[in-house]
N, C-alpha and C positions, 0 to 999 in steps of 0.2 A: 454786208447784205442784210436786209431787214426781213424778218420772217413774219409769222402771223402775230395778231394782237392777243395778249393774255390779260384780260381785264382791261386796265388803263395803260398797261405796259406792253411794249413790243418785245418779242422774244426772237433772238437771232436764229437763223435757220440751222447753223452748225450745232447749236445746243440741242435742238430737237432731234437731230440725227444721232447725236451721242447717246441720248436717252433711249432711243429705239434700239441701238446696238447693245447697251447694257442689259436691257430687258430680254433681248433675244439670247444673250450668252447665259443668263441665269436659267432660262427655260431649258436650254440644251443640257446644262449640268444636272438639273433635277431629273430630266428624262433618262439620263444614263445610270442613275442610281435606283436599283429595284428595292421593293419593300423587303424582300428576302435578305438582301445585303445589309440593310439597316437593322433589322430585328433579330437576325441569326446570332446566337452566342458563341458560334464556333471560333476557336482561336486560329491564329495564323499557322501554328505548328500542329499537325495531326497528333492525336493521342498515340503515344508509343514512339514517336519520332525523336531521335536523339541529336543533340548538338553538343558542341564543345563546352558551352556555358551552362547547359541544363542537364544534370545527370538523369539517366533513365529512371532511377529509383524515385525521383520526385515527380515524374510525369505520369507514369503508368504503374499501378499497383502490381507487385510481383506475384507469381503463383505461390501457393502455400508452402511448397517444398521444391527446391531448397530456399531458405529465407535469404533474400538479397541484402546487401549492405544498405544501411540507412544513415542519413545525415552525413556527418563528417567521416564516418567509416567508409562511405562510398568514395570519398575523395582521397583518403589515406589508408587503404586496406592493408598496407604493410606494417602499420604501427602495431606492435605486439600488445600494447595496452588497450587496444580497441577491438581486437578480434579474439575469437576463441581458438585455443590450440591444445593438442594433446599433452598429457603429462609426460615429461621427459624422464626416461629411465636409463641411467648410464649402462651401456653394454659391457659385457665382460671383456677384460683385456685380451687382445688377440693371443698373447703368450701365456694365458692362464694355464693351459694344459701342460705347458713345458715346465712349470714350477710345481706341478703336483708331486708330492713326496713319493719316493720310490715304493714304499709299502702300499700306497693307494693304487699306484699303477699296477703293481703285482697282484693286488686284490682283484682288480678289474679283469685281469687276464684269467684268473681262476673262475670268476663269474662266467666268462665266456665259455670256458671249458666245461662248466657245469650245466651249460645250456640255459642260463638265466637271461631273460629279456629285461633289459633295464636301460635307463638313460641317466646321464649326469645332470644334476641340478646346480643352480647357483648356490654359493655358501649361504647358510641360514644362521642368522644372529638375532635372536629375539630378546637379548639382554639376560643378565644373570647367568644361570647355568643352562639356559635354553639355546641350543644351536648345534649345527653340524658343519664342520669345516668343508668336508667333501661328500655331500649327500648323493645318494642314488635313489631313483624311483623304480621299484621292481614291479613289473606288470605280468611276468610269467616265469614259470620254473621248468625244469627238465621234464620231458614227457608230455609237453603240451598242456601243463597245468596252469590255469589262469589265476592271477591274484586279483581279487575283487574286493574293494577298489585297489588300484595300485598303491603300494606301500612305500613311504619315504623313510629310509633307514641309512645308517652309516654302512660302509662297505663290509666291515667285519660281521655285522649282524646279518646283512643280506646273504653273505657267503655261508654263514653257519646255518641259517634257516634253510637255504637251498640244499646244502649237503645233507642235513637231517631229513628233509622231505624226500630226497632221492634215495637215500640209503635205508631209511626206516619207515617213514609214514606211507609212502607209496607201496612198498612191498607188503606191509601189514594189511593195507586195505585190499590189495589184490588177493592175498591169501584167504581173507575172510569173506570177501564179496565177489570174487572172481571177475573183477573189473578194475580199471584204473581210476585215478582221481582226475576229475575234469576241472574243478575249481576249488580254491580255498578262499573262504570269505573271512576277511580280517576286519576287526572292529576298531583298532587303533595302532598306528605306527608312531611317527614323530608327533609329539604333542607337548607344548610347554605347560607343564603342570607339576604338582607335588604329589608325594605319596599321601593317600587319604589319611587325614587325621594327624599329619606330621608337617614339619617345615622342611623336610628333606626333598630335594628334587627327584622326581621320578626318572627312571631310566628312559622313559618315553621322551623326556625333554632333551635327550642326547641322540635320539634315533637309535637307541640301543635295546629296544624292546618291541615286541609284536604280540598282539592279542588275536587269537583265532576263535571265531564264533562258530563256524560250521565247516564241514567238508562235503562237497557235492561230487558224487561219483559220475563216471561217464555214462552210466545207464540212467541217469536222472535222479537217483535216490540221494537224499540229503541226510547227512549224519550230523545231528545236533550234538554239541559237546556237553550239554547239560546232563545231569545225572540220569542215566537210563533206568527204565523199569526193571523189575526183578527178572523177567523172562527175556530181556534183550541181551542174550548171551554174546552174540557177535559184536554188538555195539559196545558192550561193557569190556569185552576183550580188547577191542581196538583202542578204547580210551585208556585202559590200563597200560597198554603198550606205549601210547603217546606219553604218558606221565613217566613211566620207568625209563624208556630208552631216550627220552628227551634230556634226561639228566646227564647223559654221556656227552652231550653237545653244549648244553646251556648251563649257566650257573644258577638260574632260577627257573622253576617250572611250578606254576600255581594254577589250580583249576577248581572245578566244582567240588565242594566238600571242604575246601580250605577255609573260606569265609563267605559272607554274603556278597561281597563285592565281586567275587570270582565265580558266582553261581552259574553264569551263562557263557563262560569263555575260558580258554587256556591262555595264561600269560607266560611268555618266554622272554628272557633277557640274558645279558652277559655282564651283569654287575660284578665288579671286582671286589673280592673279600679277602680278609686275612686268612692265612693258612689254607687257601684254596677251598673254603667252605662252600657247599652248594645247597640251595634251599629247594627241595622238591616235595611239595605237599599238595 
């Protein structure tokens, strides 16, 4: 079939029809695509949408707390080298109480009979002469007397101090002030240190000593152990009783007047000495 003439050449009719069809198809394709579709920067996946190939941490920023995993940590969170974890502290052996020496077990029975509020602590070993094999933390004594702050001691020292407080200190305070003791303020119990000016380990380093700073009565009055004034008869009498009667229980009692280091507290300990010598000054 011969179509129309194009210049000096004749164009077949079927070619003209094909050209018209191609132009029509292109027009329809352009009309289906909007300006919004072409210019919009939106991705195919909405922000926050998760797929197996794209971790959430890479698509959407996580809230400030808690901090999400980042990078490879989001893919391998179980790797201990890539995540933070708490410090591991070995627990006490389940049978630890069963191997406690009999003298320690008996000492704790006596503490309970004396009305002492205490709890067992893990063994302390700070190297050298510093440590307690079976320490206790004493928070209260007979008669509702609080120990502030709680004192870390070996059981023998805890028992001796509790017995002295119940038999001597509390009755002496009640006789002079007509009220009981509400609180004993201690300044040092277990502490890894040496005796001042020497290379000898302090009894504190064994939990074998306790320093008392003041005594608070149940009526709110506080008795400071520092050297009392000339007219403080009741206070002087109580402190003299503390020093004298304490020597019947402890091997060392040092207080105000002994030296500058003991100007503001009484020091009690159970230091072992030859011939049973006791230092009460």
